[in-house]
C-alpha positions as CSV (number, residue, x, y, z in Angstrom):
1,X,3.4,-5.0,13.5
2,X,5.2,-7.4,11.1
3,X,6.4,-5.3,8.3
4,X,7.7,-5.7,4.8
5,X,9.1,-2.9,2.7
6,X,8.6,-2.7,-1.0
7,X,10.6,-0.2,-3.1
8,X,10.2,1.0,-6.7
9,X,12.8,0.4,-9.3
10,X,15.4,3.2,-9.6
11,X,14.4,3.9,-13.2
12,X,10.8,4.8,-12.3
13,X,11.9,6.7,-9.2
14,X,14.2,8.7,-11.4
15,X,11.0,10.3,-13.0
16,X,9.8,11.6,-9.7
17,X,13.3,12.7,-8.7
18,X,13.6,14.7,-11.9
19,X,10.2,16.3,-11.3
20,X,11.2,17.3,-7.8
21,X,14.4,18.9,-9.1
22,X,12.5,20.7,-11.8
23,X,9.7,21.9,-9.5
24,X,11.2,22.0,-6.0
25,X,8.9,24.6,-4.4
26,X,5.9,22.4,-3.6
27,X,6.9,18.9,-4.8
28,X,7.2,17.4,-1.3
29,X,3.8,18.7,-0.2
30,X,2.2,17.5,-3.4
31,X,3.7,14.0,-3.1
32,X,2.7,13.7,0.5
33,X,-0.9,14.9,-0.2
34,X,-1.2,12.3,-3.1
35,X,0.4,9.4,-1.2
36,X,-1.6,10.0,2.0
37,X,-4.9,10.0,0.1
38,X,-5.2,8.6,-3.4
39,X,-1.9,6.6,-3.4
40,X,-2.6,4.8,-0.2
41,X,-6.1,4.0,-1.3
42,X,-4.9,2.6,-4.6
43,X,-2.4,0.3,-2.8
44,X,-5.0,-0.9,-0.3
45,X,-7.7,-1.6,-2.9
46,X,-5.2,-3.6,-5.1
47,X,-4.0,-5.7,-2.2
48,X,-7.7,-6.3,-1.3
49,X,-8.4,-7.5,-4.8
50,X,-5.6,-10.1,-4.5
51,X,-6.5,-11.4,-1.0
52,X,-7.2,-15.1,-1.0
53,X,-10.6,-16.3,0.3
54,X,-10.6,-19.5,2.3
55,X,-14.4,-20.0,2.3
56,X,-14.3,-21.5,5.8
57,X,-17.1,-20.7,8.3
58,X,-17.7,-21.4,12.0
59,X,-19.7,-19.8,14.7
60,X,-18.5,-16.3,15.7
61,X,-16.0,-16.2,12.8
62,X,-14.9,-12.8,11.7
63,X,-15.9,-11.8,8.2
64,X,-13.2,-12.8,5.7
65,X,-10.5,-10.1,5.2
66,X,-11.6,-9.7,1.6
67,X,-15.1,-8.5,2.9
68,X,-13.7,-6.4,5.7
69,X,-11.3,-3.5,5.9
70,X,-8.3,-5.2,7.4
71,X,-5.6,-2.7,6.4
72,X,-4.7,0.5,8.1
73,X,-2.5,3.3,6.8
74,X,0.4,5.1,8.5
75,X,1.5,8.3,6.8
76,X,5.1,9.6,7.0
77,X,7.0,12.2,5.0
78,X,7.2,11.0,1.4
79,X,5.9,7.6,2.3
80,X,2.8,5.6,3.2
81,X,2.7,2.3,5.1
82,X,-0.1,-0.2,4.7
83,X,-0.5,-2.8,7.3
84,X,-2.7,-4.9,9.6
85,X,-1.4,-3.9,13.0
86,X,-2.6,-1.3,15.5
87,X,0.4,0.9,14.6
88,X,-1.0,1.2,11.1
89,X,-4.4,2.2,12.3
90,X,-6.3,-1.0,11.8
91,X,-7.8,-3.1,14.7
92,X,-5.3,-5.8,14.5
93,X,-7.9,-8.5,14.0
94,X,-6.4,-9.5,10.7
95,X,-2.7,-9.7,11.7
96,X,-2.8,-13.3,10.4
97,X,-2.6,-11.9,6.9
98,X,1.1,-11.5,7.5
99,X,1.7,-15.2,7.5
100,X,0.4,-16.1,4.1
101,X,2.2,-13.1,2.7
102,X,5.7,-13.7,4.1
103,X,5.9,-17.4,3.3
104,X,5.3,-18.7,6.8
105,X,2.8,-21.5,7.0
106,X,0.2,-22.1,9.6
107,X,-1.8,-25.3,10.1
108,X,-4.3,-24.6,7.3
109,X,-2.7,-21.8,5.2
110,X,-0.2,-21.8,2.5
111,X,2.5,-19.2,2.7
112,X,4.4,-17.2,0.2
113,X,1.4,-15.8,-1.6
114,X,2.9,-12.3,-1.7
115,X,-0.4,-10.5,-2.3
116,X,0.8,-7.4,-0.5
117,X,4.0,-7.1,-2.6
118,X,2.1,-8.0,-5.8
119,X,-0.7,-5.5,-5.0
120,X,1.9,-2.8,-4.4
121,X,3.9,-3.6,-7.5
122,X,0.7,-3.5,-9.7
123,X,-0.1,0.1,-8.8
124,X,3.4,1.6,-8.6
125,X,3.5,2.7,-12.3
126,X,0.1,4.5,-11.9
127,X,1.3,6.1,-8.6
128,X,4.5,7.3,-10.2
129,X,2.6,8.8,-13.2
130,X,0.0,10.4,-11.0
131,X,2.6,12.0,-8.6
132,X,4.6,13.2,-11.6
133,X,1.4,14.8,-13.1
134,X,0.4,16.3,-9.7
135,X,3.8,18.0,-9.4
136,X,3.5,19.5,-12.9
137,X,-0.1,20.6,-12.3
138,X,0.8,22.2,-8.9
139,X,3.6,24.1,-10.6
140,X,1.5,25.3,-13.5
141,X,-1.2,26.6,-11.0
142,X,1.3,28.9,-9.4
């Protein structure tokens, strides 16, 4: 699966790191639970919102990616990967989405749209805040 990695700026990550140091008992479990459910869904839905629509139609054409569920999710420790390939849990029918996102051009598509990066960047502040609050809440429950 073609892959691009997006990171959060170190200042925002510092918030999560401080929470982990302040509440180390269940921080990792809490972050994983959030990222693998709500966080992953937030990223996918924001990327979907930014997907371009070509409006082209022909016989036996797949539904446009914006009307389908083209993205799968692969969960790892303290991370979540959203992608279109089989390794991310999607069918692979929408692997062409990689080309407009990375700047490559195909015959009828314009590249460098960066909808995956922009979608991820749009939700990072909320994800950071939510994870930080989840760690505090988990600690206060114990």
